C-alpha positions as MATLAB code, in Angstrom:
seq = 'MEDIFAQQLKNLGTDYVDYYLLHILNTKFYNGLDGKGGVVKNCHLFEHAQKWKEEGKIKHIGFSFHDSPEVLDQILTEHPEVEFVQIIINYFDWESYFIASRRCYEVIRRHGKKVVIMEPVKGGVLAQIPETAEKKLRSIQPEMSPAVWALRFAGSMEEVIAVLFGMSTLEQVKDNVKNLKDFVPLTEDDKNMLLTMAKEQKATGPEGTGDFSEYESLTYHGISVTAILDTYNSAMVQPNPLFSGEMNYLANKLLAGGVTDIKQEFPKEVVTFHGEDITEQVEKAWNFLVEHAFVM';
ca = [
      13.725  -10.218  -21.890;
      12.722  -13.070  -24.163;
      15.179  -15.426  -22.455;
      13.953  -14.402  -18.994;
      10.306  -14.984  -19.909;
      11.105  -18.317  -21.567;
      12.872  -19.422  -18.379;
       9.886  -18.327  -16.291;
       7.551  -20.476  -18.374;
       9.970  -23.389  -18.101;
      10.173  -23.010  -14.322;
       6.373  -23.019  -14.119;
       6.088  -26.029  -16.397;
       3.569  -24.333  -18.675;
       3.381  -22.592  -22.032;
       1.248  -19.670  -20.849;
       0.445  -17.608  -17.737;
      -3.084  -16.581  -16.771;
      -2.198  -13.447  -14.811;
       1.239  -11.948  -15.446;
       2.299   -8.909  -13.467;
       5.254   -6.563  -13.467;
       6.461   -6.368   -9.876;
       6.710   -3.304   -7.594;
       6.085   -0.485  -10.031;
       6.891    2.904   -8.533;
       8.446    6.259   -9.409;
      12.001    4.914   -9.446;
      11.334    1.880  -11.631;
       8.896    3.643  -13.962;
      10.112    7.243  -14.331;
      13.684    6.794  -13.078;
      15.753    8.821  -10.639;
      16.243   11.550  -13.240;
      12.688   11.455  -14.570;
      13.903   10.235  -17.953;
      12.732    6.679  -17.567;
      13.337    3.764  -15.241;
      13.847    0.091  -16.002;
      10.186   -0.380  -16.974;
      10.380    2.195  -19.747;
      13.982    1.638  -20.795;
      13.544   -2.130  -21.098;
      10.100   -1.769  -22.712;
       8.530   -4.184  -20.237;
       4.918   -3.364  -21.099;
       5.650   -3.727  -24.801;
       7.160   -7.157  -24.190;
       4.168   -8.202  -22.090;
       1.738   -7.055  -24.786;
       3.684   -9.025  -27.408;
       3.560  -12.173  -25.257;
      -0.172  -11.697  -24.822;
      -0.656  -11.452  -28.578;
       1.311  -14.705  -28.880;
      -1.039  -16.373  -26.383;
       1.620  -16.737  -23.698;
      -0.123  -14.311  -21.325;
      -3.871  -14.119  -20.752;
      -4.012  -10.974  -18.602;
      -1.426   -8.190  -18.058;
      -1.080   -6.372  -14.743;
       1.357   -4.965  -12.213;
       1.822   -4.650   -8.478;
       2.115   -1.106   -7.217;
       3.728    0.744   -4.286;
       3.541    4.494   -4.792;
       1.201    7.473   -5.007;
      -2.203    7.684   -6.718;
      -0.709   10.245   -9.110;
       1.969    7.849  -10.366;
      -0.612    5.069  -10.619;
      -2.840    7.297  -12.737;
       0.122    8.127  -14.987;
       0.943    4.463  -15.593;
      -2.653    3.436  -16.309;
      -3.128    6.423  -18.619;
       0.010    5.572  -20.583;
      -0.742    1.834  -20.635;
      -4.457    1.173  -21.193;
      -3.587   -2.435  -22.090;
      -3.197   -3.194  -18.368;
      -6.107   -5.279  -17.064;
      -5.471   -5.500  -13.321;
      -3.426   -3.866  -10.570;
      -2.285   -5.391   -7.290;
      -2.281   -2.928   -4.380;
      -2.350   -2.863   -0.588;
      -5.883   -2.569    0.760;
      -6.821   -2.807    4.418;
      -8.811   -0.632    6.772;
      -5.717    0.608    8.637;
      -4.132    1.958    5.436;
      -7.374    3.089    3.797;
      -6.651    6.768    4.516;
      -2.853    6.436    4.896;
      -0.825    9.267    3.343;
       1.936    7.004    2.019;
       0.106    3.784    1.110;
      -3.156    5.578    0.235;
      -5.294    2.466   -0.228;
      -8.537    4.327   -0.910;
      -7.112    6.809   -3.393;
      -5.187    4.138   -5.310;
      -8.270    1.917   -5.412;
     -10.338    4.799   -6.785;
      -7.764    5.427   -9.535;
      -7.898    1.770  -10.583;
     -11.683    1.743  -10.693;
     -11.794    5.044  -12.591;
      -9.674    3.395  -15.285;
     -12.030    0.401  -15.312;
      -9.396   -2.128  -14.218;
      -9.665   -5.168  -11.948;
      -8.069   -5.294   -8.505;
      -5.874   -7.839   -6.725;
      -5.532   -7.069   -3.024;
      -2.415   -7.707   -0.949;
      -1.823   -7.217    2.772;
      -5.519   -7.232    3.765;
      -4.474   -8.028    7.358;
      -1.411   -5.751    7.117;
       1.173   -8.455    7.723;
      -0.760   -9.741   10.738;
      -1.162   -6.327   12.399;
      -4.955   -6.439   12.069;
      -5.062   -9.903   13.599;
      -3.579   -8.455   16.807;
      -5.676   -5.361   17.419;
      -6.078   -3.698   20.852;
      -8.155   -5.662   23.359;
     -10.935   -3.073   23.494;
     -11.277   -3.165   19.712;
     -11.408   -6.962   19.608;
     -14.071   -7.030   22.327;
     -16.175   -4.674   20.242;
     -15.900   -6.924   17.178;
     -16.617  -10.067   19.212;
     -19.759   -8.434   20.621;
     -21.077   -8.142   17.071;
     -19.845  -11.475   15.652;
     -18.543  -13.738   18.479;
     -17.194  -16.377   16.077;
     -15.434  -13.969   13.740;
     -11.761  -13.236   14.409;
     -10.232   -9.765   13.858;
      -8.344  -11.191   10.872;
     -11.581  -12.267    9.201;
     -13.067   -8.820    9.754;
     -10.031   -7.392    7.935;
     -10.397   -9.901    5.092;
     -14.075   -9.062    4.719;
     -13.254   -5.349    4.515;
     -10.844   -5.992    1.654;
     -13.082   -8.532   -0.056;
     -16.030   -6.141   -0.006;
     -14.416   -3.923   -2.636;
     -15.838   -4.024   -6.157;
     -14.140   -5.774   -9.089;
     -11.726   -7.763   -6.923;
     -10.121  -10.769   -8.631;
      -8.326  -12.119   -5.576;
      -7.350  -11.288   -2.000;
      -3.834  -12.468   -1.122;
      -2.893  -13.153    2.490;
      -0.585  -15.400    4.462;
      -1.487  -17.977    7.084;
       0.989  -19.572    9.468;
      -1.125  -22.229   11.215;
      -3.716  -24.819   10.232;
      -6.161  -23.169   12.638;
      -5.872  -19.903   10.728;
      -6.584  -21.711    7.466;
      -9.694  -23.379    8.918;
     -10.931  -20.118   10.447;
     -10.547  -18.174    7.213;
     -12.119  -20.882    5.041;
     -15.078  -21.247    7.408;
     -15.791  -17.530    7.514;
     -15.125  -16.750    3.860;
     -16.683  -19.809    2.220;
     -20.054  -18.094    1.785;
     -18.788  -14.540    1.563;
     -21.069  -11.705    2.607;
     -19.756   -8.159    1.996;
     -19.595   -5.781    4.931;
     -22.266   -3.133    5.289;
     -21.266    0.524    5.033;
     -21.825    0.815    8.785;
     -19.415   -2.072    9.409;
     -16.790   -0.513    7.134;
     -17.089    2.833    8.884;
     -16.781    1.130   12.259;
     -13.476   -0.460   11.216;
     -12.187    2.841    9.849;
     -13.059    4.529   13.131;
     -11.228    1.778   15.016;
      -8.136    2.418   12.877;
      -8.218    6.112   13.788;
      -8.567    5.233   17.466;
      -5.616    2.843   17.259;
      -3.448    5.463   15.540;
      -4.384    7.976   18.232;
      -2.593    5.779   20.790;
       0.726    6.419   19.020;
       3.544    8.736   20.131;
       1.979   11.742   18.411;
      -1.249   11.342   20.391;
      -3.496   11.723   17.355;
      -4.348   10.028   14.106;
      -5.126   13.258   12.267;
      -2.248   15.379   10.990;
      -4.152   17.231    8.274;
      -3.380   20.638    9.805;
       0.242   20.242    8.643;
      -0.639   19.384    5.045;
       0.895   22.528    3.533;
       4.157   22.239    5.500;
       7.088   20.285    4.063;
      10.313   18.820    5.384;
      12.938   17.507    2.960;
      10.400   18.062    0.196;
       7.787   15.816    1.812;
       4.525   16.783    3.466;
       4.917   17.049    7.246;
       1.485   15.451    7.494;
       2.754   12.388    5.628;
       5.915   12.148    7.752;
       4.102   12.314   11.097;
       1.270   10.051    9.944;
       3.706    7.412    8.710;
       5.889    7.509   11.824;
       2.884    7.410   14.133;
       1.274    4.527   12.217;
       4.509    2.534   12.321;
       4.915    2.995   16.060;
       1.479    1.588   16.954;
       2.259   -1.660   15.135;
       3.718   -4.702   16.963;
       6.949   -4.401   14.970;
       7.493   -0.791   13.820;
      10.609   -1.746   11.863;
       8.566   -4.141    9.723;
       5.809   -1.700    8.799;
       5.198   -1.392    5.069;
       4.726    2.378    5.121;
       8.410    3.165    5.365;
       9.249    1.586    2.013;
       7.297    4.378    0.339;
       9.729    7.041    1.521;
      12.033    6.896   -1.527;
       9.075    7.452   -3.849;
       7.983   10.524   -1.916;
      11.513   11.931   -2.026;
      11.702   11.477   -5.790;
       8.289   13.076   -6.233;
       9.628   16.073   -4.327;
      12.668   16.285   -6.588;
      15.075   14.870   -4.006;
      17.613   12.384   -5.384;
      20.267   12.749   -2.696;
      19.213   12.156    0.899;
      22.429   13.789    2.129;
      21.793   17.164    0.563;
      21.107   20.100    2.881;
      17.520   21.093    3.685;
      15.984   23.856    5.794;
      15.615   22.444    9.302;
      12.965   24.677   10.827;
       9.304   23.661   10.731;
       6.904   26.250   12.131;
       3.107   26.040   11.941;
       0.827   28.906   10.952;
       0.127   29.382   14.650;
       3.815   30.011   15.282;
       4.432   26.639   16.938;
       7.925   25.250   16.317;
       7.547   21.500   15.667;
      11.007   20.981   14.192;
      12.132   18.558   16.906;
       8.947   16.500   16.590;
       9.231   16.249   12.804;
      12.982   15.604   12.836;
      12.548   12.695   15.263;
       9.962   11.099   12.991;
      12.064   11.780    9.888;
      15.237   10.277   11.352;
      13.379    7.107   12.309;
      11.958    6.697    8.807;
      15.271    7.355    7.075;
      17.162    5.000    9.383;
      14.827    2.070    8.859;
      13.453    2.616    5.370;
      14.790    1.670    1.960;
      15.685    5.137    0.705;
      17.638    5.200   -2.566;
];
């Protein structure tokens, strides 16, 4: 680890790093496939980072995170030396079952840590919202693009160090700088409007709804049926379903459910409390996620 860090400093041309983060912490990398410790624990990555901080080579320790609020709480409880966490926050994923922006944000704040936000425009998805939704936003702020609305939602969170987002044209850079130069947080009414728009967009998906809470207690392959249908539906309303970030959370959910082999046999039938057989519906969503997601 010492050689790797020394090479990183050399590549950067500096003798210290202001904000140093461990990348993509999740169940697999932290707890391991067998629950006995992943690479983070086995290689003592936090201990190394703390040592480098004591030597003045790191100013602030953090990590980027892609997993459940429960795993996030575990890591922050076991490592109070962490000062910031980088997570996905946008209004589309605020109530997502897999990404869980709101719940992860609340865990970070409860531990008194700072926040770095990634994917505030969800990889460009929130820059290309349905026409009716864009017209509604333009009627309120004619000069403000949908992307800027998304950035303002993310930037309105408390204790945010930075909001990270990509721009592919000079026009996008100018638009974002102009609208964010003198930043004004969104009102609660504005935030709620965006959250309602996200629900309406999800309701246009193949499942015909954005609310799957009635299936919360049902599981399929050890994962909540609600989470499976919500994730599949959310992916399918995006311009490129195969590129949606939700699906890369599937492996973490499997591990949390005690599943380490995707090929093992599971009960197929899924029946609701009302006696409705939704096996075919759930299996279709599941097969799509497994086919296109990073699983194990």
